[in-house]
C-alpha positions as CSV (number, residue, x, y, z in Angstrom):
1,M,-12.3,-293.9,-202.9
2,K,-15.7,-295.3,-203.9
3,F,-18.3,-297.4,-202.1
4,S,-21.4,-298.8,-203.9
5,A,-24.2,-301.1,-203.3
6,Q,-27.4,-302.2,-204.9
7,E,-30.5,-303.8,-203.5
8,D,-34.0,-304.7,-204.7
9,V,-37.0,-303.1,-203.0
10,S,-40.3,-304.8,-203.0
11,A,-42.3,-301.8,-204.1
12,P,-43.1,-299.8,-207.2
13,I,-40.5,-297.3,-208.4
14,D,-42.8,-294.2,-207.8
15,Q,-43.4,-295.2,-204.2
16,V,-39.7,-295.8,-203.6
17,F,-38.7,-292.5,-205.1
18,E,-41.4,-290.7,-203.1
19,A,-40.0,-292.2,-199.9
20,L,-36.5,-291.2,-200.9
21,C,-37.7,-287.6,-201.2
22,D,-38.8,-287.5,-197.6
23,F,-35.8,-285.4,-196.6
24,E,-37.3,-284.3,-193.3
25,M,-37.2,-288.0,-192.2
26,F,-33.5,-288.2,-193.2
27,E,-32.8,-285.0,-191.3
28,R,-34.4,-286.4,-188.2
29,Q,-32.4,-289.6,-188.5
30,A,-29.1,-287.6,-188.8
31,M,-30.0,-285.5,-185.8
32,R,-30.7,-288.7,-183.8
33,R,-27.2,-289.9,-184.6
34,G,-25.7,-286.7,-183.3
35,A,-25.3,-284.6,-186.4
36,E,-26.3,-280.9,-186.5
37,L,-28.2,-280.2,-189.7
38,Q,-29.6,-277.0,-191.0
39,R,-31.4,-276.5,-194.3
40,V,-30.0,-273.3,-195.9
41,D,-31.8,-272.9,-199.2
42,P,-34.8,-270.6,-199.3
43,S,-37.1,-272.9,-201.3
44,A,-39.4,-275.5,-199.6
45,Q,-39.6,-277.4,-202.9
46,V,-37.9,-280.7,-203.5
47,G,-35.4,-280.5,-206.3
48,V,-32.0,-279.2,-207.6
49,G,-30.6,-276.5,-205.3
50,M,-31.6,-278.0,-201.9
51,R,-28.7,-277.3,-199.5
52,W,-27.8,-278.2,-196.0
53,K,-25.0,-277.3,-193.6
54,V,-24.0,-280.4,-191.6
55,K,-21.8,-280.7,-188.5
56,Y,-20.9,-283.9,-186.9
57,T,-18.1,-285.5,-184.8
58,T,-16.2,-288.5,-185.9
59,R,-13.0,-289.9,-184.6
60,G,-13.0,-287.3,-181.9
61,R,-13.0,-284.4,-184.4
62,K,-15.7,-282.0,-185.3
63,R,-16.3,-281.9,-189.1
64,D,-18.4,-279.6,-191.2
65,F,-19.6,-279.9,-194.7
66,D,-22.1,-278.4,-197.2
67,L,-24.5,-280.8,-198.9
68,E,-26.4,-279.9,-202.1
69,L,-28.8,-281.7,-204.3
70,T,-27.2,-281.2,-207.7
71,Q,-29.2,-283.5,-210.0
72,F,-32.8,-284.5,-209.6
73,D,-34.4,-286.8,-212.2
74,P,-37.8,-287.8,-210.7
75,T,-38.2,-291.6,-210.3
76,N,-34.7,-292.2,-211.7
77,Q,-31.8,-290.4,-210.0
78,M,-30.6,-288.0,-207.3
79,L,-27.1,-286.8,-207.0
80,F,-25.7,-285.0,-204.0
81,A,-22.5,-283.1,-203.7
82,A,-20.8,-282.6,-200.4
83,K,-17.9,-280.2,-199.9
84,S,-15.7,-279.7,-196.8
85,S,-12.4,-277.9,-196.3
86,G,-10.4,-280.9,-197.5
87,L,-12.8,-283.4,-199.1
88,D,-15.2,-283.5,-201.9
89,A,-17.8,-286.3,-202.1
90,T,-20.6,-287.3,-204.4
91,F,-23.5,-289.4,-203.3
92,T,-25.7,-290.9,-206.1
93,V,-29.0,-292.7,-205.7
94,D,-30.3,-294.5,-208.9
95,L,-33.6,-296.4,-209.3
96,L,-34.5,-298.9,-211.9
97,A,-37.9,-300.5,-212.2
98,L,-37.5,-304.3,-212.5
99,S,-41.2,-305.0,-212.5
100,R,-44.4,-303.3,-211.5
101,N,-43.7,-304.1,-207.8
102,K,-39.9,-304.4,-207.7
103,T,-37.3,-301.6,-207.9
104,R,-33.6,-301.8,-207.9
105,L,-31.9,-299.2,-205.6
106,A,-28.3,-298.4,-206.4
107,V,-26.3,-296.2,-204.1
108,A,-22.7,-294.9,-204.6
109,L,-20.5,-292.7,-202.5
110,E,-17.2,-291.3,-203.9
111,M,-14.8,-289.3,-201.9
112,K,-11.9,-287.2,-203.3
113,P,-9.2,-285.6,-201.0
114,L,-8.2,-282.0,-201.6
115,N,-5.4,-281.6,-199.1
116,L,-2.8,-283.7,-197.2
117,S,-4.9,-284.3,-194.1
118,A,-7.8,-285.5,-196.3
119,R,-5.4,-287.8,-198.2
120,L,-4.3,-289.3,-194.9
121,L,-7.9,-289.8,-193.9
122,I,-8.7,-291.6,-197.2
123,Q,-5.5,-293.7,-196.9
124,S,-6.6,-294.9,-193.5
125,L,-10.1,-295.7,-194.9
126,K,-8.4,-297.7,-197.7
127,L,-6.7,-299.9,-195.1
128,A,-10.2,-300.8,-193.8
129,K,-12.0,-300.8,-197.1
130,S,-13.3,-304.3,-197.0
131,N,-14.8,-303.8,-193.6
132,L,-16.2,-300.4,-194.5
133,T,-17.6,-301.8,-197.8
134,K,-19.4,-304.6,-195.9
135,K,-20.9,-302.0,-193.5
136,F,-22.0,-299.8,-196.4
137,K,-23.7,-302.7,-198.2
138,D,-25.3,-303.9,-194.9
139,R,-26.8,-300.4,-194.3
140,V,-28.1,-300.2,-197.8
141,A,-29.6,-303.7,-197.5
142,D,-31.3,-302.8,-194.2
143,Y,-32.7,-299.6,-195.6
144,A,-34.0,-301.3,-198.7
145,R,-35.6,-304.1,-196.6
146,N,-37.2,-301.7,-194.2
147,L,-38.4,-299.4,-197.0
148,G,-40.0,-302.3,-198.8
149,E,-41.7,-303.5,-195.6
150,R,-42.9,-300.0,-194.8
151,L,-44.3,-299.4,-198.3
152,Q,-46.0,-302.8,-198.3
153,S,-47.7,-302.1,-195.0
154,T,-49.1,-298.8,-196.2
155,S,-50.5,-300.2,-199.4
């Protein structure tokens, strides 16, 4: 199952990429939403090999997964791989400079079930795919708009 969205950000590509590399801010946001997050790689550097252990509750059930930054192409792309007991997922962030002060942000999430319970989860998500796709696109649009406003106010 795949979700994707793209939005234009009113900021230069290097500033957008730098903001996307603020992983501590994303960690704080996840914790505010109830997730438990722990960075497990020894390096403090931003790049391939960054790893987190994530625990959160959804649909009344505690879920755990490992998240790793597997591809890192500065100012162009980041690819994250998430693995849990029954589900593999990839999360891709691509950037494209449209002009000096405008950047296209493309985000994609793909999930693949590995066992029967994960297949049932994906099947239930497919039943609500149009609603979930709308929510995904709305969140990406909100993030892009807020990011553009934040970057313009700091310039």
